[in-house]
PASEBA-1860 file (N, C-alpha, C; in nm, 3 decimals):
! residues 126
1> MTTDDEPE> -4.108/0.233/-1.802/-4.138/0.288/-1.672/-4.010/0.289/-1.590 ~ -3.977/0.402/-1.532/-3.857/0.416/-1.452/-3.894/0.452/-1.310 ~ -3.799/0.424/-1.223/-3.818/0.461/-1.082/-3.704/0.550/-1.040 ~ -3.720/0.609/-0.923/-3.615/0.696/-0.871/-3.491/0.619/-0.830 ~ -3.501/0.487/-0.813/-3.388/0.406/-0.770/-3.291/0.373/-0.882 ~ -3.330/0.391/-1.008/-3.244/0.351/-1.119/-3.110/0.423/-1.123 ~ -3.102/0.556/-1.104/-2.969/0.619/-1.104/-2.879/0.563/-0.994 ~ -2.936/0.531/-0.880/-2.857/0.475/-0.771/-2.805/0.336/-0.808
9> LVHEAAEL> -2.888/0.256/-0.873/-2.846/0.123/-0.916/-2.735/0.131/-1.021 ~ -2.746/0.224/-1.112/-2.643/0.242/-1.214/-2.511/0.282/-1.147 ~ -2.517/0.371/-1.049/-2.397/0.414/-0.978/-2.334/0.296/-0.903 ~ -2.417/0.215/-0.836/-2.365/0.099/-0.764/-2.301/-0.001/-0.861 ~ -2.362/-0.022/-0.974/-2.307/-0.114/-1.074/-2.173/-0.063/-1.125 ~ -2.162/0.067/-1.147/-2.036/0.125/-1.193/-1.927/0.107/-1.089 ~ -1.961/0.121/-0.961/-1.863/0.103/-0.854/-1.813/-0.041/-0.847 ~ -1.897/-0.136/-0.884/-1.857/-0.277/-0.883/-1.776/-0.313/-1.007
17> VRPYVITN> -1.809/-0.257/-1.120/-1.743/-0.292/-1.245/-1.606/-0.226/-1.256 ~ -1.591/-0.104/-1.210/-1.467/-0.028/-1.228/-1.344/-0.103/-1.176 ~ -1.342/-0.154/-1.051/-1.223/-0.228/-1.006/-1.193/-0.349/-1.092 ~ -1.297/-0.416/-1.140/-1.278/-0.532/-1.227/-1.209/-0.491/-1.356 ~ -1.247/-0.377/-1.411/-1.188/-0.328/-1.535/-1.044/-0.284/-1.513 ~ -1.019/-0.215/-1.401/-0.884/-0.166/-1.372/-0.784/-0.282/-1.365 ~ -0.826/-0.393/-1.305/-0.735/-0.507/-1.288/-0.747/-0.610/-1.400 ~ -0.827/-0.581/-1.501/-0.852/-0.675/-1.611/-0.907/-0.808/-1.559
25> GRDLVDDS> -0.981/-0.801/-1.450/-1.043/-0.921/-1.395/-0.949/-1.013/-1.320 ~ -0.828/-0.968/-1.295/-0.729/-1.053/-1.230/-0.737/-1.043/-1.078 ~ -0.678/-1.142/-1.013/-0.664/-1.144/-0.869/-0.521/-1.185/-0.839 ~ -0.473/-1.152/-0.720/-0.338/-1.191/-0.683/-0.331/-1.341/-0.660 ~ -0.228/-1.404/-0.714/-0.210/-1.547/-0.694/-0.164/-1.573/-0.551 ~ -0.064/-1.499/-0.505/-0.010/-1.514/-0.370/-0.035/-1.384/-0.294 ~ -0.139/-1.382/-0.214/-0.179/-1.261/-0.142/-0.088/-1.230/-0.024 ~ 0.000/-1.325/0.015/0.084/-1.303/0.133/0.202/-1.211/0.103
33> TFTLLTLV> 0.235/-1.189/-0.022/0.348/-1.102/-0.058/0.320/-0.958/-0.021 ~ 0.198/-0.914/-0.043/0.162/-0.775/-0.018/0.059/-0.768/0.094 ~ 0.100/-0.714/0.208/0.008/-0.692/0.320/-0.032/-0.545/0.322 ~ -0.120/-0.510/0.411/-0.160/-0.369/0.424/-0.042/-0.281/0.462 ~ 0.057/-0.338/0.531/0.170/-0.260/0.580/0.293/-0.267/0.491 ~ 0.286/-0.341/0.381/0.398/-0.347/0.287/0.430/-0.206/0.239 ~ 0.558/-0.170/0.243/0.599/-0.035/0.205/0.641/-0.032/0.058 ~ 0.601/0.074/-0.010/0.620/0.086/-0.154/0.680/0.222/-0.187
41> TVAQDPPR> 0.776/0.224/-0.278/0.831/0.350/-0.329/0.871/0.330/-0.475 ~ 0.901/0.438/-0.543/0.940/0.432/-0.684/1.081/0.375/-0.693 ~ 1.104/0.288/-0.790/1.235/0.229/-0.813/1.333/0.336/-0.858 ~ 1.462/0.315/-0.827/1.563/0.415/-0.861/1.579/0.432/-1.011 ~ 1.577/0.324/-1.085/1.591/0.331/-1.230/1.470/0.265/-1.297 ~ 1.355/0.334/-1.296/1.237/0.272/-1.357/1.254/0.260/-1.508 ~ 1.198/0.155/-1.566/1.211/0.136/-1.711/1.130/0.239/-1.788 ~ 1.175/0.268/-1.907/1.100/0.356/-1.997/1.008/0.268/-2.080
49> TQPLDPEK> 0.881/0.275/-2.054/0.785/0.190/-2.124/0.677/0.275/-2.187 ~ 0.585/0.207/-2.252/0.472/0.278/-2.311/0.392/0.345/-2.199 ~ 0.306/0.439/-2.235/0.228/0.510/-2.133/0.151/0.413/-2.043 ~ 0.144/0.449/-1.917/0.074/0.366/-1.819/-0.072/0.407/-1.806 ~ -0.151/0.315/-1.753/-0.291/0.347/-1.722/-0.294/0.461/-1.620 ~ -0.401/0.539/-1.618/-0.410/0.652/-1.524/-0.395/0.609/-1.378 ~ -0.450/0.494/-1.343/-0.440/0.447/-1.204/-0.296/0.413/-1.168 ~ -0.225/0.349/-1.259/-0.085/0.316/-1.234/0.000/0.443/-1.228
57> QRLLELCA> -0.028/0.537/-1.314/0.045/0.664/-1.313/0.024/0.736/-1.180 ~ -0.099/0.733/-1.129/-0.131/0.796/-1.000/-0.053/0.730/-0.887 ~ -0.041/0.597/-0.889/0.037/0.527/-0.787/0.183/0.570/-0.790 ~ 0.238/0.582/-0.910/0.378/0.625/-0.921/0.397/0.766/-0.866 ~ 0.302/0.854/-0.895/0.310/0.991/-0.844/0.302/0.993/-0.692 ~ 0.216/0.911/-0.636/0.202/0.905/-0.490/0.329/0.855/-0.424 ~ 0.389/0.752/-0.483/0.504/0.687/-0.421/0.635/0.761/-0.449 ~ 0.633/0.861/-0.533/0.755/0.934/-0.566/0.810/1.011/-0.447
65> GGFLSIAE> 0.726/1.045/-0.351/0.769/1.122/-0.235/0.834/1.040/-0.126 ~ 0.835/0.910/-0.137/0.891/0.823/-0.034/0.803/0.701/-0.014 ~ 0.834/0.625/0.089/0.761/0.502/0.114/0.619/0.528/0.161 ~ 0.525/0.455/0.105/0.386/0.453/0.150/0.345/0.308/0.167 ~ 0.256/0.282/0.262/0.203/0.147/0.277/0.093/0.125/0.174 ~ 0.061/0.001/0.151/-0.047/-0.030/0.057/-0.179/0.026/0.109 ~ -0.198/0.024/0.240/-0.320/0.082/0.298/-0.328/0.231/0.268 ~ -0.215/0.302/0.278/-0.214/0.446/0.247/-0.241/0.470/0.099
73> IAGHTGLP> -0.184/0.387/0.014/-0.207/0.401/-0.130/-0.356/0.383/-0.161 ~ -0.416/0.281/-0.103/-0.559/0.258/-0.125/-0.641/0.376/-0.075 ~ -0.603/0.431/0.040/-0.676/0.545/0.095/-0.664/0.669/0.009 ~ -0.543/0.698/-0.038/-0.522/0.818/-0.121/-0.590/0.808/-0.257 ~ -0.592/0.689/-0.314/-0.649/0.673/-0.448/-0.798/0.643/-0.447 ~ -0.850/0.600/-0.333/-0.991/0.562/-0.326/-1.019/0.427/-0.388 ~ -0.914/0.351/-0.417/-0.931/0.217/-0.474/-0.945/0.114/-0.363 ~ -1.016/0.005/-0.389/-1.019/-0.104/-0.291/-0.878/-0.158/-0.268
81> VGVAKILV> -0.852/-0.209/-0.149/-0.719/-0.258/-0.115/-0.673/-0.367/-0.212 ~ -0.762/-0.457/-0.249/-0.725/-0.563/-0.342/-0.680/-0.510/-0.477 ~ -0.745/-0.406/-0.525/-0.707/-0.345/-0.652/-0.571/-0.276/-0.638 ~ -0.551/-0.206/-0.526/-0.422/-0.140/-0.502/-0.309/-0.244/-0.499 ~ -0.334/-0.358/-0.436/-0.232/-0.464/-0.430/-0.198/-0.515/-0.570 ~ -0.299/-0.535/-0.653/-0.276/-0.585/-0.789/-0.196/-0.483/-0.870 ~ -0.230/-0.356/-0.859/-0.157/-0.253/-0.933/-0.013/-0.243/-0.884 ~ 0.007/-0.251/-0.752/0.144/-0.248/-0.696/0.221/-0.370/-0.746
89> CDLTEEGH> 0.157/-0.485/-0.748/0.223/-0.607/-0.799/0.265/-0.588/-0.944 ~ 0.175/-0.537/-1.027/0.207/-0.513/-1.168/0.325/-0.418/-1.183 ~ 0.319/-0.305/-1.112/0.425/-0.205/-1.124/0.558/-0.255/-1.069 ~ 0.553/-0.341/-0.969/0.676/-0.400/-0.915/0.737/-0.497/-1.016 ~ 0.653/-0.582/-1.076/0.702/-0.676/-1.177/0.758/-0.605/-1.299 ~ 0.703/-0.489/-1.332/0.750/-0.411/-1.447/0.874/-0.329/-1.414 ~ 0.913/-0.325/-1.286/1.034/-0.253/-1.245/1.012/-0.108/-1.208 ~ 0.888/-0.064/-1.197/0.859/0.075/-1.163/0.863/0.102/-1.013
97> LYVRAPIP> 0.827/0.001/-0.934/0.818/0.019/-0.789/0.912/-0.077/-0.718 ~ 0.950/-0.036/-0.597/1.030/-0.119/-0.507/0.946/-0.140/-0.382 ~ 0.933/-0.263/-0.337/0.856/-0.292/-0.216/0.946/-0.358/-0.112 ~ 0.910/-0.336/0.013/0.982/-0.402/0.122/0.887/-0.423/0.238 ~ 0.927/-0.512/0.325/0.845/-0.541/0.443/0.847/-0.421/0.536 ~ 0.743/-0.405/0.615/0.742/-0.292/0.709/0.848/-0.309/0.817 ~ 0.887/-0.198/0.874/0.983/-0.201/0.984/0.914/-0.263/1.105 ~ 0.974/-0.368/1.163/0.908/-0.430/1.277/0.904/-0.334/1.395
105> SAQLVERQ> 0.796/-0.340/1.469/0.785/-0.252/1.585/0.881/-0.300/1.694 ~ 0.932/-0.205/1.768/1.026/-0.238/1.875/0.954/-0.316/1.984 ~ 1.026/-0.411/2.039/0.967/-0.488/2.148/0.985/-0.410/2.277 ~ 0.888/-0.421/2.363/0.895/-0.350/2.491/1.000/-0.415/2.580 ~ 1.074/-0.331/2.649/1.176/-0.377/2.741/1.111/-0.397/2.878 ~ 1.155/-0.500/2.947/1.099/-0.527/3.079/1.137/-0.415/3.176 ~ 1.046/-0.386/3.264/1.066/-0.279/3.362/1.190/-0.306/3.448 ~ 1.214/-0.431/3.485/1.327/-0.466/3.569/1.460/-0.427/3.503
113> ILEEVLNG> 1.471/-0.450/3.374/1.594/-0.416/3.303/1.615/-0.265/3.303 ~ 1.509/-0.190/3.280/1.521/-0.044/3.282/1.561/0.006/3.420 ~ 1.506/-0.053/3.525/1.543/-0.013/3.661/1.689/-0.044/3.689 ~ 1.738/-0.159/3.642/1.879/-0.195/3.662/1.971/-0.097/3.589 ~ 1.934/-0.059/3.468/2.013/0.039/3.393/2.014/0.173/3.466 ~ 1.898/0.217/3.511/1.888/0.343/3.584/1.971/0.338/3.712 ~ 1.962/0.229/3.787/2.040/0.215/3.910/2.190/0.216/3.880 ~ 2.230/0.150/3.773/2.371/0.149/3.735/2.421/0.288/3.697
121> LQARFG> 2.340/0.364/3.623/2.379/0.500/3.585/2.387/0.591/3.708 ~ 2.291/0.575/3.798/2.293/0.657/3.920/2.412/0.623/4.007 ~ 2.449/0.495/4.014/2.564/0.454/4.095/2.694/0.508/4.036 ~ 2.702/0.510/3.906/2.826/0.554/3.842/2.837/0.706/3.837 ~ 2.729/0.774/3.804/2.735/0.919/3.782/2.670/0.999/3.893 ~ 2.617/0.933/3.992/2.561/1.003/4.107/2.427/1.048/4.087
END
């Protein structure tokens, strides 16, 4: 006896199993290395290795155009962020990817300093 809910349950189960299979059941040991804002690009001299998994190949294709954050990689691939981090970690350890910390945002300058600069420019140049 079947119900109409069975196809939905099978789909949900597949969505849960797929990330586990992609990462071979692994998790990151040190999650602080890769944040959502960690920037990733293809290494200049990537090693020539055996064929990569389709997900890893997709990451390399995405990052070939320049730096992307891990959040962007997860969004473009439709993978959970944790899975994207594990794949980036693997590809970095294998020498395919280069990662770096995000560019820190500029700190706001105090209004008083800006007014002093403006007053100084006006005094000097009229």
